C-alpha positions as CSV (number, residue, x, y, z in Angstrom):
1,M,-17.0,-35.8,-2.9
2,S,-19.8,-33.4,-3.3
3,S,-20.0,-31.4,-6.6
4,L,-19.7,-27.6,-6.5
5,Q,-23.2,-26.1,-6.5
6,N,-22.6,-22.3,-6.4
7,K,-20.3,-19.8,-8.1
8,I,-17.6,-18.4,-5.9
9,D,-15.6,-15.2,-6.2
10,F,-12.6,-14.4,-3.9
11,T,-10.2,-11.6,-3.2
12,V,-6.9,-12.0,-1.3
13,L,-5.1,-9.0,0.3
14,I,-1.3,-9.5,0.5
15,K,1.1,-7.4,2.5
16,V,4.7,-7.0,1.3
17,V,7.4,-5.4,3.5
18,N,11.0,-5.1,2.2
19,A,10.7,-8.0,-0.2
20,N,10.7,-8.7,-3.9
21,P,7.3,-10.3,-4.5
22,N,7.8,-11.2,-8.1
23,G,11.0,-10.1,-10.0
24,D,10.9,-9.2,-13.7
25,P,13.6,-11.1,-15.6
26,L,13.5,-8.6,-18.4
27,N,14.2,-5.7,-16.0
28,G,17.1,-6.9,-13.9
29,N,14.8,-8.9,-11.6
30,R,13.3,-5.7,-10.2
31,P,9.9,-6.1,-8.6
32,R,7.2,-5.9,-11.3
33,T,5.4,-2.5,-11.6
34,T,2.9,-1.0,-14.0
35,Y,3.4,2.2,-15.9
36,T,1.6,4.0,-13.2
37,G,3.9,2.7,-10.5
38,Q,1.6,0.1,-9.1
39,G,3.3,-3.1,-7.9
40,E,2.3,-6.3,-9.7
41,I,2.5,-10.1,-9.1
42,S,1.8,-12.2,-12.1
43,D,-1.0,-14.8,-12.1
44,V,1.6,-17.4,-13.1
45,C,3.6,-16.6,-9.9
46,L,0.5,-16.8,-7.8
47,K,-0.6,-20.2,-9.3
48,R,2.9,-21.5,-8.6
49,K,2.5,-20.7,-4.9
50,I,-1.0,-22.2,-4.8
51,R,0.3,-25.4,-6.4
52,N,3.1,-25.5,-3.8
53,R,0.6,-25.2,-1.0
54,F,-1.6,-28.0,-2.5
55,Q,1.5,-30.2,-2.6
56,D,2.3,-29.4,1.0
57,M,-1.2,-30.3,1.8
58,G,-0.7,-33.8,0.4
59,E,-2.3,-33.3,-3.0
60,Q,-1.0,-34.7,-6.3
61,I,0.3,-31.9,-8.6
62,F,1.1,-32.1,-12.3
63,V,3.1,-28.9,-12.8
64,Q,5.7,-29.3,-10.1
65,S,8.8,-27.1,-9.8
66,A,12.1,-29.0,-10.3
67,D,13.2,-28.6,-6.6
68,R,9.8,-30.0,-5.4
69,S,9.5,-33.0,-7.7
70,D,8.1,-35.9,-5.6
71,D,8.0,-38.6,-8.3
72,E,11.5,-38.5,-9.9
73,C,10.0,-37.2,-13.2
74,T,12.1,-34.6,-14.9
75,S,9.5,-33.3,-17.4
76,L,5.7,-32.9,-17.8
77,S,5.6,-35.4,-20.7
78,E,7.4,-38.0,-18.6
79,R,4.9,-37.4,-15.7
80,A,2.0,-37.7,-18.0
81,S,3.1,-40.8,-19.8
82,K,4.1,-42.5,-16.5
83,N,0.6,-41.9,-15.0
84,I,-1.7,-42.1,-18.0
85,T,-0.8,-45.3,-19.9
86,K,-4.1,-46.2,-21.5
87,Y,-7.0,-44.0,-22.7
88,E,-9.8,-44.4,-25.1
89,S,-10.3,-40.8,-26.2
90,N,-9.2,-37.3,-25.5
91,D,-12.1,-36.9,-23.1
92,D,-10.9,-40.1,-21.3
93,Y,-7.4,-38.7,-21.1
94,A,-8.7,-35.4,-19.7
95,R,-10.9,-37.3,-17.1
96,Q,-7.9,-39.3,-15.9
97,A,-5.7,-36.3,-15.6
98,C,-8.3,-34.4,-13.6
99,E,-8.9,-37.3,-11.3
100,K,-5.1,-37.7,-10.7
101,W,-3.9,-34.1,-10.3
102,M,-5.4,-31.4,-8.2
103,D,-3.9,-28.5,-10.2
104,V,-5.3,-29.9,-13.5
105,R,-8.9,-30.0,-12.3
106,T,-8.3,-26.5,-10.6
107,F,-6.5,-24.5,-13.3
108,G,-6.7,-26.7,-16.3
109,Q,-3.8,-27.8,-18.5
110,V,-2.7,-28.2,-22.1
111,F,-1.2,-31.7,-22.7
112,A,0.7,-31.3,-26.0
113,F,3.5,-33.9,-26.2
114,K,5.3,-35.6,-29.0
115,P,5.1,-39.4,-29.6
116,N,7.3,-41.4,-27.2
117,K,9.7,-43.4,-29.3
118,D,10.7,-45.7,-26.4
119,K,7.1,-46.8,-26.2
120,K,6.8,-46.9,-30.0
121,E,3.9,-44.5,-30.0
122,K,2.6,-43.5,-33.4
123,E,0.8,-40.4,-32.2
124,G,1.5,-37.9,-29.5
125,V,-1.0,-36.3,-27.1
126,S,-2.9,-33.1,-27.8
127,V,-5.5,-32.6,-25.1
128,G,-6.8,-29.3,-23.5
129,V,-8.5,-29.0,-20.1
130,R,-10.2,-25.7,-19.1
131,G,-10.0,-25.2,-15.4
132,P,-12.8,-23.6,-13.3
133,V,-10.5,-21.4,-11.2
134,S,-9.3,-18.2,-12.7
135,V,-6.8,-15.9,-11.0
136,H,-5.9,-12.3,-11.9
137,Q,-2.5,-10.8,-11.4
138,A,-2.2,-9.1,-8.0
139,V,-1.9,-5.3,-8.2
140,S,-0.9,-3.0,-5.3
141,C,-3.6,-0.6,-4.0
142,S,-1.1,2.4,-4.3
143,P,2.1,3.0,-6.2
144,V,5.1,1.2,-4.5
145,D,8.6,2.4,-3.8
146,V,11.2,0.1,-5.2
147,N,14.6,0.3,-3.5
148,S,17.9,-1.1,-4.7
149,M,20.8,-2.3,-2.5
150,Q,24.3,-3.0,-3.7
151,I,25.6,-6.3,-2.5
152,T,29.0,-8.0,-2.7
153,K,29.8,-11.7,-3.3
154,S,33.2,-12.4,-1.7
155,V,33.9,-15.8,-3.2
156,N,34.3,-16.9,-6.9
157,S,31.9,-19.5,-8.3
158,E,34.7,-20.9,-10.5
159,P,38.5,-20.7,-10.1
160,E,39.9,-17.6,-11.9
161,K,43.5,-16.8,-11.6
162,G,44.5,-13.2,-11.1
163,K,40.9,-12.0,-10.4
164,S,39.5,-10.7,-7.2
165,S,36.8,-12.8,-5.6
166,D,34.7,-9.7,-4.8
167,T,31.7,-9.4,-7.2
168,M,29.2,-6.6,-7.1
169,G,25.5,-7.2,-7.4
170,T,22.2,-5.5,-6.8
171,K,19.2,-6.6,-4.7
172,H,15.8,-4.9,-5.3
173,F,12.8,-4.8,-2.9
174,V,9.5,-3.1,-2.3
175,E,9.5,-1.1,0.9
176,F,5.8,-1.6,1.5
177,G,2.8,-2.6,-0.6
178,L,-0.7,-3.9,-0.1
179,Y,-1.6,-6.0,-3.1
180,R,-5.1,-7.2,-4.2
181,M,-5.5,-10.6,-5.9
182,K,-8.8,-11.5,-7.5
183,G,-10.2,-14.8,-8.5
184,S,-13.3,-16.8,-9.3
185,I,-14.6,-20.4,-9.5
186,N,-16.9,-21.3,-12.5
187,V,-19.4,-24.1,-11.6
188,Q,-20.0,-25.2,-15.2
189,L,-16.2,-25.9,-15.7
190,A,-16.0,-27.4,-12.2
191,E,-18.6,-30.0,-13.3
192,K,-16.4,-30.9,-16.3
193,T,-13.1,-31.3,-14.4
194,G,-14.6,-32.8,-11.2
195,F,-13.5,-29.8,-9.0
196,S,-15.6,-30.4,-5.9
197,E,-16.8,-28.5,-2.8
198,E,-14.0,-30.1,-0.9
199,D,-11.5,-28.9,-3.5
200,A,-12.9,-25.3,-3.0
201,Q,-12.3,-25.6,0.7
202,K,-8.7,-26.7,0.1
203,L,-8.2,-23.8,-2.3
204,K,-9.5,-21.4,0.5
205,E,-7.0,-22.9,2.9
206,A,-4.2,-22.6,0.4
207,L,-5.0,-19.0,-0.1
208,R,-5.1,-18.3,3.6
209,T,-1.6,-19.9,4.1
210,L,-0.2,-18.8,0.7
211,F,3.3,-17.9,1.9
212,I,4.1,-20.9,4.1
213,N,7.4,-22.5,3.0
214,D,7.9,-19.7,0.4
215,A,10.8,-17.9,2.1
216,S,13.8,-17.0,0.0
217,S,16.6,-14.4,-0.1
218,A,14.3,-12.2,-2.1
219,R,11.3,-12.9,0.2
220,P,12.6,-13.4,3.8
221,D,10.2,-15.2,6.1
222,G,7.6,-12.8,7.4
223,S,8.1,-10.2,4.6
224,M,5.0,-11.4,2.7
225,E,1.8,-12.1,4.5
226,V,-1.9,-12.8,3.6
227,V,-3.8,-10.1,5.5
228,S,-7.3,-11.6,4.7
229,V,-9.3,-13.6,2.2
230,Y,-12.7,-12.4,1.1
231,W,-14.8,-15.4,-0.1
232,W,-18.2,-14.7,-1.7
233,E,-20.4,-17.8,-2.3
234,H,-23.4,-17.1,-4.5
235,N,-26.7,-19.0,-4.3
236,T,-26.8,-19.9,-8.0
237,K,-24.5,-21.6,-10.5
238,I,-24.0,-18.4,-12.5
239,G,-24.0,-16.1,-9.5
240,Q,-26.4,-13.3,-8.5
241,Y,-23.8,-10.7,-9.7
242,S,-21.0,-10.5,-12.1
243,A,-17.5,-11.2,-10.8
244,A,-16.5,-7.7,-11.7
245,K,-19.3,-6.2,-9.5
246,V,-18.4,-8.5,-6.7
247,H,-14.7,-7.7,-6.7
248,D,-15.5,-4.0,-7.0
249,S,-17.6,-4.2,-3.8
250,L,-14.4,-4.4,-1.8
251,K,-13.4,-0.8,-1.4
252,I,-9.8,0.1,-0.5
253,S,-8.7,3.7,-0.1
254,L,-6.0,5.7,1.8
255,K,-7.1,7.2,5.0
256,K,-7.4,11.0,5.2
257,D,-4.0,12.8,5.3
258,V,-2.1,9.7,4.4
259,L,0.1,10.3,1.3
260,V,2.5,7.4,1.3
261,P,1.2,4.2,3.0
262,A,3.6,2.4,5.3
263,S,1.2,-0.2,6.8
264,V,-2.2,-1.8,6.3
265,D,-3.5,0.5,9.0
266,D,-3.1,3.4,6.5
267,Y,-5.9,2.1,4.4
268,E,-9.7,2.1,4.9
269,I,-11.0,-1.3,3.9
270,R,-14.8,-1.9,3.7
271,V,-17.2,-4.1,1.8
272,E,-20.0,-2.5,0.0
273,H,-23.3,-4.3,0.7
274,L,-24.7,-6.5,-2.1
275,P,-28.2,-7.8,-1.3
276,E,-28.2,-11.5,-0.4
277,L,-24.4,-11.8,-0.9
278,E,-22.1,-11.3,2.1
279,P,-18.5,-12.4,2.0
280,E,-16.8,-14.8,4.5
281,V,-13.8,-12.9,5.7
282,I,-10.8,-15.2,6.7
283,E,-7.7,-13.8,8.4
284,G,-4.4,-15.0,6.9
285,I,-2.1,-17.1,8.9
């Protein structure tokens, strides 16, 4: 594999139509919003989807969701101890973890596990890996309208005598939202974890296809879509411009006379020219 040579910044535009992109468990699972009404998708949620895409692409993943476990391990400590049996130092442990798992060398990972009594270990594991890929939470370009729908469950989960089987519930969704997700890849950290040029291309493909195999009741198939990925590759390790300046060069504004956006066509999207740095624009699938 060829090592990563140049800093990379990227932005992903995500369209949401009648879906709950990321429910807030502390607010009745309503779609997350800021105090100003902007829709929000947490970075943790986005990393979960990227990990799932890596796994679909045949990569080994350390932080697997329970329903996607492909190695019969039921915890992170079990997966770590099963795959890393011998190591000479914390650096050696981190090196093996990065070589084994794509998400570790991408996002990093904290390995903090107690001693395994079955293996008669005297000491546990305490190793931290800083990953080169950082991802911001996605925020909608305009305030979003969150609607609620009353639903009825007409069967009991458990037998209850004398009680009706009808149970009321509520389903929340965003009518329409155009969300902007920002991210960057740090070359210095990539050198430490072994994140390669090939890995960067796999990340680009994962972003382009982010919502494949992600359908659920809250997110019906087709209700969430990657509109486009903007991929800036600098010509130096530290980059010609700061990540903030690069991300801000993508200008998104409502078209004249549009008050409430209902589609991507209601926005004017343009890239402000930065000398010697033009983005690759990839359409989502």
